[in-house]
N, C-alpha and C positions, 0 to 999 in steps of 0.2 A: 642240905640238899645238894649244893654244888660239890661238896666233898665226896658224897656218895656217888654221884655221877662220874666224877673223875676217877674214883677208885675202881668202880665196877666196869668201866670201859664202854665202848660203843653199843654193845648188845643190850646192856641195861638201859642205856639212854633211849634206844629205839623202843624198847618195851614200855618205858615211861611215856613216850609220846603217843604210842598206841592206846595206852590206858586213858590218857587225857582226852584224845579224840573220841574214844568210845563214850566217855562221860559227857562230852559236849554235843554229840550227834543228835540226841533227841531234841535238844533245844534248837539246833540249827534246822532240823526238819520241821519242827513246829512253826518256826518263823517263816520258812519258805512256803508253807501251805496257806498262809494268810493272804487271801486275794481280795482286792477291793471289788465291791459289787459293781456290775455294769451300769453305767449311767445312761439314762434315756433309752432303756431297752424297750422295744416295741411291745405293746400289749395286744395279743391276738384277740380277734373278735370272738364273742361268746358263741360256742357251737350250739347253744340251746335256742337260738333264734335265727332270723333270716339275715343274709348278708348281700351286699351288692358291691362287686369288685373288692371283696374282702373287708368291706366296711360294715360293721354290725352294731348291735345295741351298745356294746361297751367301748367302741372306738371313740376317741376324742378328736375333735377337729383341731387341726394345727396346720401350719404352713407346709409341713412335710406331707401331710395328707392331701392338702390342696395341690401340691406339686405332683404327687403321684396320680391324682385324678386328671390333671392336665395332660399327662403323658398318655392317658387312655381315652379321654373324652374331648381333648382340645381345650382351647381357651374358655374361661368361664366369665360370667358376670356375677358380681357379688353384691348382696344387699344386706345391710345390718339394720335390725329393727324393722319389722314389717307385720302386716296382718297375717293371721294364720287360720286358714279355713280348711277344715278336714273333709269337707263335703266332696264327693266324687260323682261322676256319671250324670246325675241330674239332681235338682233340688228336691230333697226329701228321701233320697236313696238311703242314707244312713239311718234316718228315723225309721224307715220301713224294715230294713234288713239287719242293721247293726246298731241297735239302741244304745249299747255301751259306748261306741265311738261317737254316736250322736250326742250323748250326754256330755262327753268331754268337749265336743265342739261347741255346745251351748255355753259351757263354763268359760271357754276361751273367748267367746264373742258376746259376753254380757256386759252392759245392756245391749240389746239388739239394735240394729240400724245405726250403730255408732262405729266409727273407725277406731279400732283398738290395735295399737302397735305392740308387738311382743319383742322381748329381748332374744332375738334369734339371729342366726347367720344362714343366709340362703345362697346357695350356689346354683347357677343356671347354665346349662350347656345346650346351645342351639346348633352346633356344628359338629356333633359327634360323628356323623357319617363321613366327614372328611378324614377321620381317623380310622375309617373302615369298621366302625362300630354300628350295628344295625338299629340304632335308636334315633328318632327325630328330635326328641327333646327330653332332657333329664333335669330334674329339680331335686336338690338335696337340702333339707333344712335341719339345722343343728340348734340345740339350746345354747343361748348366750351365757347361761350360768354354768352348766356342767360340761358344755362343749360336746355332749353326746347327741346322737341322731334323734329327731322327732318324727319325721315323715319323709319318705322318698317317693318320687313320682317319675315313672318312665313311660314315654309315649313312643309308639311306632305304628306306621300304617300297615305294612305287610310283615308277616312273621317269617321273613326269609331265613332266619337263623334257627327256626323251630324252638323258639324260647319257651313257649307254652308246654311243649312236650318235654323239654328239659326240666321244667319245674315239676311236672308230674312224675318223672323218673326219680327226681331227687327227694320230693316231699310226699309222694304217694298220691292216691286218688283224692282229688279235691271235692269239696261240697259245691254243688252247682245251684245257681239262682237264675231262673228264667224270668226276666223282667215282664211283668204283666201289663204295665202301662206303656212300655216302650219296646221297640224291637231290638233288644240287647240281651246279653248274658254275662254273668260273672261267675268265676270260680274262686274259691278262697281256701286258704290253709291257716290254721292257728297253731302257734308254737310257743309254748311257755308264756302265754298271755298276749303275744304279739300277733298281728294279722298281716298276711300277704294276700291281696285281692287282685286278680287278673280279670279284666273286663273287655268285652267286645262292645264298643260304643258306636252307635250309628251316627253318621254326620247328617247334614241337612239333605244330602242326596240319597241317603239310605245305605251308603257304603260303611262298612265297619272299620274302625280303627282300634288298635290295642292300647290298653293302659294298665300298667302294673303299679300298684301302690303298696308300700310297706308302712305299717303303723307300729311304732315302738311305744306301746301303751304305758309302761311304767315311766318312761322318760317324759311322756306327755303329762302324766299325773304329777311328776316332780316339778315340771315347769309351772303347772297351774298352782301348786302349793307355794312355790317360791314367790310367784307374782302376787299371790294372795297376801302373804306375809309382808311383802314390800308395800302393798297398798295400805295395809293396816298401820304400818309404821309411819307412812306419810300422813295418814289421817290423824294419828296421835300427835305427830309433830305440828300439824296445822292447829289442832286444838290447843296445844301447849303454847304456841306462838300467839294465838288469839287471846289467851288468858293473860299473857305477860305484855301485851302491846300497849295497854293503858295503865 
């Protein structure tokens, strides 16, 4: 090889290098195209359900999510493990108008009249108006198992931001419920199994306040199933311990 290069001069040498580079180029390109997948890439909320500040059914609670909410709603109060009551407006409202949600609520709170703490993360915002947000109180509850949303509650006295009209434009004409037993009204939308219910709730003086509630039904069911399995495992462990105690 060296003898041929010396004999044929610089032109042959240049041609040889061009041939070598042409042979190696595909391998070089192949190596340069290999990219590491992005780490901790954000997962957008599912467009098939409802969202609140871009947080939806598939969003997972994290400190990053909490920080983002603080920027929009102000400081929060956080509570881990708490009771979980799906009832809204007045006692018996779900039983009368939303039997599916009432059934889930019964499963979450059985046996009745006992305090049942659930593996949840609850974020509460009481000073959102200081952030120029038109809500008086916001409560967001996530599953402690999957970190996904369970139920969102948003309260405000006057609809100064035309929130209800915004919902109608975004989700279409809602179904309306005129309360027969109380001077109130609810509108609701259902999307891929989840519910968004907007209500005009009368206070003790007859003035109406607004309440918007989002139920993530599949996430609620998953919480119930997980807690049921945990309970069964604890019961089996107690039986096993009892049999081996003596």
